[in-house]
C-alpha positions in Angstrom: 12.6 -14.8 -6.0 13.2 -11.9 -3.6 12.4 -8.4 -4.8 15.2 -6.4 -3.1 18.3 -5.8 -5.2 21.8 -6.5 -3.9 22.5 -2.7 -3.7 19.5 -2.1 -1.6 20.1 -5.1 0.5 23.6 -3.9 1.2 22.2 -0.5 2.3 19.8 -2.1 4.7 22.6 -4.3 6.2 24.8 -1.2 6.5 22.1 0.5 8.5 22.1 -2.4 10.8 25.9 -2.2 11.2 25.8 1.5 11.8 23.4 0.9 14.8 25.3 -2.1 16.1 22.6 -4.6 15.2 23.8 -8.1 14.4 20.5 -9.6 13.2 16.9 -8.6 12.6 13.9 -10.8 13.0 11.1 -10.4 10.5 7.8 -12.2 11.2 4.9 -12.7 8.8 2.0 -14.7 10.2 -1.8 -14.2 10.4 -1.7 -12.0 13.5 1.4 -10.1 12.6 1.8 -9.5 8.8 4.9 -7.8 7.3 5.4 -7.6 3.6 9.1 -7.1 4.2 9.2 -10.9 4.2 8.2 -11.0 0.6 10.5 -8.1 -0.3 13.6 -9.7 1.2 13.0 -13.4 0.5 10.3 -13.7 -2.2 8.0 -15.8 0.0 4.6 -14.1 0.1 3.4 -15.3 3.4 3.8 -17.3 6.7 7.4 -17.5 7.8 10.1 -16.0 10.0 13.2 -14.5 8.4 16.5 -13.7 10.1 18.5 -11.1 8.3 22.1 -10.9 9.5 24.2 -7.7 9.2 26.6 -9.5 6.8 23.6 -10.1 4.4 23.1 -13.8 5.3 19.5 -14.8 5.5 17.7 -17.7 7.2 14.1 -18.5 6.4 11.8 -20.6 8.5 8.6 -21.2 6.5 5.3 -22.7 7.5 5.0 -24.2 4.0 8.3 -25.8 3.0 7.1 -26.6 -0.5 6.0 -23.1 -1.2 9.3 -21.8 0.1 11.2 -24.1 -2.2 9.2 -22.8 -5.2 9.2 -19.1 -4.4 11.8 -18.1 -1.8 15.4 -17.2 -2.0 17.5 -17.4 1.1 20.9 -18.7 2.1 19.3 -21.2 4.4 15.8 -22.6 4.5 15.1 -24.5 7.7 12.4 -27.2 8.0 10.5 -26.4 11.1 9.6 -30.2 11.3 13.2 -30.8 12.2 12.7 -28.7 15.3 9.6 -30.4 16.7 7.5 -28.0 14.7 8.8 -25.1 16.9 9.7 -21.9 15.2 11.3 -20.8 18.4 13.7 -23.7 18.4 14.5 -23.3 14.8 15.2 -19.6 15.3 17.3 -20.2 18.4 19.3 -22.8 16.5 20.0 -20.3 13.7 20.9 -17.5 16.0 23.2 -19.5 18.3 24.9 -21.3 15.3 26.0 -18.0 13.8 26.2 -15.6 16.8 26.6 -17.6 19.9 24.8 -16.3 23.0 25.8 -12.6 23.0 24.6 -10.3 20.2 22.2 -7.5 19.3 18.9 -8.6 18.0 16.4 -6.1 16.4 12.7 -7.0 16.3 10.1 -5.3 14.0 7.3 -3.2 15.5 4.7 -5.9 14.8 6.5 -8.5 17.0 4.6 -9.5 20.1 5.8 -8.5 23.6 5.3 -12.1 24.7 7.6 -13.4 22.0 10.3 -10.8 22.8 10.1 -11.8 26.4 10.7 -15.5 25.5 13.7 -14.6 23.4 15.1 -12.6 26.3 14.6 -15.6 28.6 16.5 -17.9 26.2 19.2 -15.4 25.4 19.6 -13.4 28.6 22.8 -11.7 27.4 21.3 -10.5 24.1 20.5 -6.9 23.6 17.0 -6.7 22.0 16.0 -3.5 20.4 12.9 -2.2 18.5 13.8 1.0 16.7 11.2 3.1 14.8 14.1 4.5 12.7 15.7 1.1 12.4 15.7 -1.7 9.9 12.0 -1.4 9.2 12.5 2.3 8.3 15.5 1.4 6.1 13.4 -1.2 4.3 10.5 1.2 3.8 12.9 3.8 2.4 14.3 1.2 0.0 10.8 0.2 -1.1 9.7 3.8 -1.9 11.7 3.8 -5.2 10.8 0.8 -7.4 13.2 -1.0 -9.6 12.5 -1.7 -13.2 11.2 -5.2 -12.6 8.8 -3.9 -10.0 7.6 -1.1 -12.3 6.9 -3.7 -15.0 4.7 -5.7 -12.6 2.9 -2.5 -11.5 2.3 -1.4 -15.1 0.7 -4.7 -15.9 -1.4 -4.6 -12.7 -2.6 -1.1 -13.7 -3.4 -2.3 -17.2 -5.6 -5.0 -15.8 -7.2 -2.5 -13.4 -8.0 -0.3 -16.5 -9.8 -3.3 -18.0 -12.0 -3.5 -14.9 -12.7 0.2 -15.0 -13.9 -0.3 -18.6 -16.3 -3.0 -17.3 -18.1 -0.7 -14.8 -20.4 1.2 -17.2 -21.6 -1.8 -19.2 -22.3 -3.7 -15.9 -24.3 -0.8 -14.4 -26.2 -0.2 -17.6 -27.1 -3.8 -17.9 -28.1 -4.0 -14.3 -30.0 -0.8 -13.6 -31.4 -2.1 -10.3 -28.0 -3.4 -9.0 -26.9 -2.9 -5.4 -23.6 -1.6 -4.2 -22.5 -5.2 -3.2 -23.3 -6.4 -6.7 -20.8 -4.1 -8.3 -18.2 -5.0 -5.6 -18.6 -8.7 -6.2 -18.5 -8.3 -9.9 -15.2 -6.4 -9.8 -13.6 -8.9 -7.4 -14.8 -11.8 -9.4 -13.5 -10.4 -12.7 -10.1 -9.4 -11.3 -9.5 -13.0 -10.3 -10.6 -14.2 -13.7 -7.9 -11.8 -15.1 -5.3 -13.4 -13.0 -5.0 -11.2 -9.9 -3.9 -12.8 -6.7 -6.7 -11.1 -4.7 -8.3 -7.7 -4.2 -5.8 -5.1 -3.0 -8.2 -4.2 -0.2 -12.0 -4.4 0.5 -13.8 -3.0 -2.5 -15.6 0.2 -1.5 -18.8 1.1 -3.3 -20.8 4.1 -2.1 -24.1 5.3 -3.6 -25.4 8.9 -3.3 -26.6 8.5 0.2 -23.2 7.1 1.5 -20.6 8.9 -0.7 -20.1 11.6 1.8 -18.4 9.1 4.1 -14.7 9.1 3.3 -14.5 5.3 3.7 -18.1 4.1 4.1 -19.0 1.3 6.4 -19.9 -1.4 5.4 -17.6 -1.0 2.4 -20.4 -2.2 0.1 -24.0 -2.5 1.3 -27.2 -4.0 -0.1 -28.5 -0.5 -0.9 -29.3 0.4 -4.5 -26.3 1.8 -6.3 -28.1 3.9 -8.9 -29.7 6.6 -6.6 -29.6 10.0 -8.2 -26.4 12.0 -7.2 -22.7 11.3 -6.6 -21.4 7.8 -6.1 -18.0 6.2 -6.3 -16.2 2.8 -6.3 -12.7 2.5 -4.7 -10.9 -0.7 -5.6 -7.6 -2.3 -6.4 -6.0 -5.6 -7.2 -2.8 -7.5 -6.3 -0.8 -8.4 -9.4 2.3 -10.6 -8.7 2.4 -9.1 -5.2 1.9 -5.4 -6.1 -1.3 -3.5 -5.3 -3.1 -1.0 -7.5 -5.6 1.6 -6.1 -8.1 3.6 -8.0 -11.3 5.5 -7.2 -13.8 5.9 -10.0 -16.4 8.7 -9.4 -19.9 8.2 -10.7 -22.8 10.5 -11.4 -26.4 9.3 -11.6 -29.0 11.4 -13.2 -28.9 15.2 -13.2 -26.5 16.9 -10.8 -27.3 20.1 -9.0 -25.0 23.1 -9.3 -23.1 22.2 -6.1 -22.5 18.6 -7.1 -21.4 19.7 -10.6 -18.9 22.2 -9.0 -17.5 19.4 -6.8 -17.0 17.2 -9.8 -15.4 20.0 -11.8 -13.1 21.1 -9.0 -11.9 17.6 -8.2 -11.0 17.0 -11.8 -9.2 20.3 -12.1 -7.2 19.7 -8.9 -6.4 16.1 -10.0 -5.0 17.3 -13.4 -3.1 20.2 -11.9 -1.5 17.9 -9.2 -0.3 15.4 -11.9 1.1 18.3 -13.9 3.3 19.3 -10.9 4.9 15.8 -10.6 8.6 15.7 -11.6 11.9 14.7 -10.0 12.8 17.0 -7.2 9.3 18.3 -6.6 8.3 18.3 -2.9 5.4 16.1 -2.0 4.0 18.4 0.6 4.0 21.3 -1.7 1.9 19.5 -4.3 -0.4 18.4 -1.6 -0.7 21.9 -0.1 -1.6 23.4 -3.5 -4.3 20.8 -4.2 -5.9 20.9 -0.8 -5.7 24.7 -0.8 -7.4 25.0 -4.2 -10.3 22.9 -2.9 -10.4 24.9 0.4 -10.6 28.2 -1.6 -13.9 26.9 -3.1 -15.2 26.0 0.3 -14.5 22.3 -0.2 -12.6 20.3 2.5 -10.4 17.3 1.8 -9.8 15.6 5.1 -6.9 13.3 4.0 -3.7 13.4 2.2 -3.5 14.0 -1.6 -1.9 10.6 -2.2 0.2 7.7 -0.9 2.7 5.3 -2.2 1.6 1.8 -3.4 3.6 -1.3 -3.8 3.6 -4.5 -1.9 1.1 -2.7 0.4 -1.8 -0.4 -0.6 -0.4 2.3 1.7 3.4 2.9 1.8 5.8 5.7 1.1 5.9 8.3 -0.1 3.0 10.2 1.5 1.7 13.3 -0.3 0.5 15.1 2.8 0.7 18.5 4.4 3.7 19.7 6.3 2.8 19.5 10.1 2.2 22.8 11.9 2.6 21.4 15.4 6.3 21.8 16.4 6.3 18.5 18.2 5.2 16.7 15.1 7.5 18.7 12.9 10.7 17.4 14.6 10.0 13.9 13.3 8.8 15.1 9.8 11.1 14.5 6.8 10.7 16.5 3.6 10.1 14.2 0.6 11.5 15.2 -2.8 10.0 13.0 -5.5 12.4 10.6 -7.2 12.2 8.6 -10.5 10.7 5.2 -9.6 8.3 6.3 -7.0 4.8 5.1 -7.6 1.8 6.6 -5.7 -1.8 7.7 -6.0 -3.2 11.1 -6.7 -6.7 11.2 -5.2 -8.3 14.6 -4.6 -11.9 14.6 -3.4 -14.4 16.4 -1.3 -17.5 15.5 0.7 -20.6 17.4 1.6 -23.1 16.0 4.0 -26.0 17.4 2.0 -24.8 16.9 -1.6 -22.6 13.7 -1.2 -19.0 13.1 -2.0 -16.7 12.5 -4.9 -13.1 11.4 -5.4 -10.9 10.8 -8.4 -7.9 8.5 -7.9 -5.2 7.4 -10.3 -1.9 5.7 -9.9 1.2 7.5 -11.2 4.9 6.8 -11.7 7.6 9.5 -11.4 9.9 9.2 -14.4 13.3 10.8 -15.2 11.5 13.6 -17.1 8.2 13.9 -15.3 5.2 11.6 -14.7 3.5 8.6 -16.3 -0.2 8.1 -15.4 -0.6 4.4 -15.0 -4.4 4.1 -14.7 -7.3 5.7 -16.5 -9.9 6.3 -13.8 -12.4 9.0 -14.8 -15.9 10.3 -14.1 -18.6 7.8 -15.3 -22.0 9.4 -16.0 -25.3 7.5 -16.0 -28.5 9.2 -17.2 -31.7 8.8 -15.2 -33.5 5.5 -16.0 
């Protein structure tokens, strides 16, 4: 079933009408993924969707059986009936409802070649691609989760916590394990628990690599248990929704600088969460957290947090307010609203002493905040 509610679907269609758009084309295939397909139709992958401004939807799936099982649309076309041509099926749906003259919006992931072919077939059609168009309206709708989405996310976070609890026993039982061993363990166990897949490539960084914000490769064959600061950043997809946590680890005795890094990140993490409530401004929470670290000589070169949902990175963003006037003109202040789900992930890196990051997933409630995951520092004595 589709995820979007009738109210939000109506708001998206109204935004199309306000801009004079008759239909929008949403494409999700291997070279151009768009989770809006799942949000609007329920189908997780591989199809084209036409959303008309009156709310009518036409789905053209690659796997008709999967669409029959999971999708919800007013029409589901069998591409086999159109010589296995998505273009012919799409043209049939467009001309059947709109004739030859209409305004078609394409999403930013659509290929220039495909847009050109549509223009050749419908020379009188006005084709638009608007960064503040339907894609923006969909992303705004997705920022605030409905109760059925929150229920799924809560369960995904519960399963993520089960994985966090497995890390210490695994490392203790495998004192000579490599980064890749922990990554493969977590990805195997999450699938055993029922996850669709990892939310993203599992990142494991030992003390010699933790100073990289996103180390490459994401998990190497180096030993994990080197003395110092390490971390594991992972998530899982549960019924379409992604979790995202970073678990900091400390091996052996830390030096004073490393201990200060751990303590400050924990303090900033807890303070930021305490500031979350409806109406709080995302950029102000971010500025306080990043400023607190900077005051101690610790730099955080990324945003404090980001929304999670059908994608691991979506709105809202807890980032700093731009200082550049040219960037400021496109910036929109973000008051927090009940139903928003995002990460809080302060961290700092030092090329000499390593890096640390603590990341949990949180939900804005009507009265404050609910912390959905239980990531915390894991300490391992010297062995």
